[in-house]
N, C-alpha and C positions, 0 to 999 in steps of 0.2 A: 934099729929098724925105723923106729919113729923119725929119726933125723933124716935118714935117706929118704923116707916117705915124703917129708917136707921138701927136701930138695927136689924130688921128681915133680911135685906139684907145681914149684916155683918155676922150673924149666918149662913144663907144659904151658904155664900161664903166659911167660914171656914168649914161647913160641905162638901162641894164639894171638898176642897182641901184634907180634911181627907179621904174621900172616894176614891178619886184618887190615894192618897199616899198608901192606903191599898190593892189596886189591885196588885196581884202577877206578876211579869214579866215573860214572857216566854223565858227563856234563850236559849232554842233551836232554837228560832226564831233569837235572836239577837246575839248568839254566846258567851254568858257571862256565861255558866255553870261553875261550879267549875270543875277542872281536875279530871278525872277518869282514873285509871291505871289498866290495865289488864295484866296479866303475865301468859303466856302458856308454861310450862315446860315439857319435854317429859317423865320424870319419867321412869317407867318400859318399855316404848316403846323403849327407847335407846337400852335394851338388845336384842331387835329383829333386829334392824337396823344397829347396830354398828360393822363395819369391816373395819380396816384400810387397806392402800395399801398393796398389795401382799398377802392379804386374798385369798382363793379359795375354791370353792365347785366343786365337780365332780359328775355329774348325769348320770344315766343309763337308756336308753329307755327300757321299760319292754316288748315292741313287737319286737324291731329290735336288741336290744343289743347295739345300737350306743351310745357313750359317748359324753357328753358335759361338758367341763371343762370351768368354769366362774371364772375369775381372776380380783379382784379389782385393778384398775389402778389408781383410783383417789378417794379420800374421803374427804370431808369438812363437818364440823360441826360449825354452827355459829349462832348467835343471832340477830335478826331483830327487830328495834325499829321504829314504824310508828305512826304518828298522823293524826287524821281525818282532812278532807280538808272542810267540809261542816258545816254550822252553827249548825246542830243538831248533829254534830260529832267531831268538830274541838277540843272538850274538852276531847276526849277519846285517850288514848294512849295505843297501843298494843305493847308488847315485848314477842317475842316467839321464840323458837328454830326451827332450820332448818337443815336437812341433805341432802347432795347431794352426790352421788357416781356414778362413771363409772365402768362397768364391761366390759371385753372382753370375748366373748363367741366363743369357738372353733367350736361349731356346725353351728352358724351363720356366723363366720368369720367377725363380726363387732361388734360394741359396743351396749351396754345395759345401759340406763341412768336411775337411780331412783332417784326421787326428791320428798321432802315432799312440800305440798302446801303452800299457802299464805293466810293471814288472813287480812281483810280489816275494819278499824274502819267506813268507810262510809256506810257499810252493816248495817240494822238496825237489823239483827240477829247475835248474839255473838257465834261463833264457835271456839274461840282460843283455846280452849283445845282439839279440834278434831285433830288429825294427820292422814292424807291421804298420802299414798306413791303412785306415779304415776311411771310405768315402760314404757319406750319407747325403742323399738328395731327399729333401723333405716331401713327403706325399709319395715318394716312389720306392725307395729302399735303401739298402746299404751293402757294402761288400768290401772285403780286403783287396785292394787294387795295387798294391806294392809291398814288398818285403825284401829283407835282405838278412842273411847273406845269399848272394847269388849262387845256389848250389842246385844242380838238376836233381829233379825228384822232391826237392824240399817244398812243403806247402802250409797253407794256413786256411782257417775257416772253421765253420761250425756244421751243424746238420744239415742246413739248407743250402749252403753255398760254400765251396772250396776253391781255393786259389792255388796254382802250383807254378814254379818258375819252369820255364821251357828253353830258355837260351839268352845269350849275351852275343849280340852282334857288334863287331868293331865299328862298322858304319852301316848306315841305311839312308837310302834316298826316298823322301816323301815330298811329293808335289814340287819335285826339282830341287829341293834342298837337301843337303847332307848333314846327316846328324851321326854323332859319335857315342860309344859305349851304350848301346840300346838295350836296356832289359826287357824281357817279354815275359808276360804273365798270362796263364790261361785260367779262365774263371767259368766254372761250370754251370753256375746260375747267378745271373747278375741283373739287378734292376736299376743300375746307376746311370744308365743312358738312353732315354726316349722310349722304350718299348716295355711295358709290364708284362707282356707275354714272351719276353725274350728269354732264351735259356743258356746262353753261353756265348763267350767271346774271348779276344785276346787284347790286353793292353800293352802298348809300346811307351817305355819310358826312356828319354834320352838325357844323359849326363848334361847339366847346366841349362837344360830347357824344361823337363817335365813330360807330360803325355804328348806325343806326337801323332799317335793313332790308335784308334779303338775299332777292332773289327768285330763285326756281328756274325755269328756262324749260321744262324738260321735264315736272316735276312739277306745274307751274302752281300753285304755293303759295309762301308766303315765311315768314321768320322776321322778326317785327316787335317793336320795343322797346316794352315796356310800363311800364317802370320803370328807374330808374338814380340813381346817386350818384357824381359826379365829384369827386375831391378833388385840388385843384391844389397 
């Protein structure tokens, strides 16, 4: 009996070792997950945003006839590479494109700064392929004025301002000129063009050009592109 008892204990011990060895490890908890690499490239989005130093756009106010010339004073395009810092994300590596540019507005007599956003591996949601351009006018305000992918109902923003994609026109004529692949974005609260009491409007972005029109809902007028020179 003693011998059989020892054999039984040995069998149980081996079974316990086998069962403990078969349990899958949770690599999210101990930070041992295999590396995952995520790549976010601009693709066609670059054609909407790309404009090197000395590029310019001249807009006309449909109500007052005033002009606003916006000239690119600084443009940078670069790639960011970042790794997660938490156990459940330290195996994630994000590499994505960014654009930053500074424009000078003769209407505002100040700078306008356009920047695409950052992506964070520590976030549990992966939006590395989303491109959001935030426009800031010093002393006035800021808003998201462009984003991709172009999907109806897709939106971006915070508690005070929200931007939604409302359509893509294959062609659009502004001031007698034809523009192509025009993406339209509705902003419900926007301080970025001349009226701090303004509550909403629509931005029109043309491929290979940039903003070609900005419509004010309340004032019932718009800024429309009348001339431009894009340097690639």
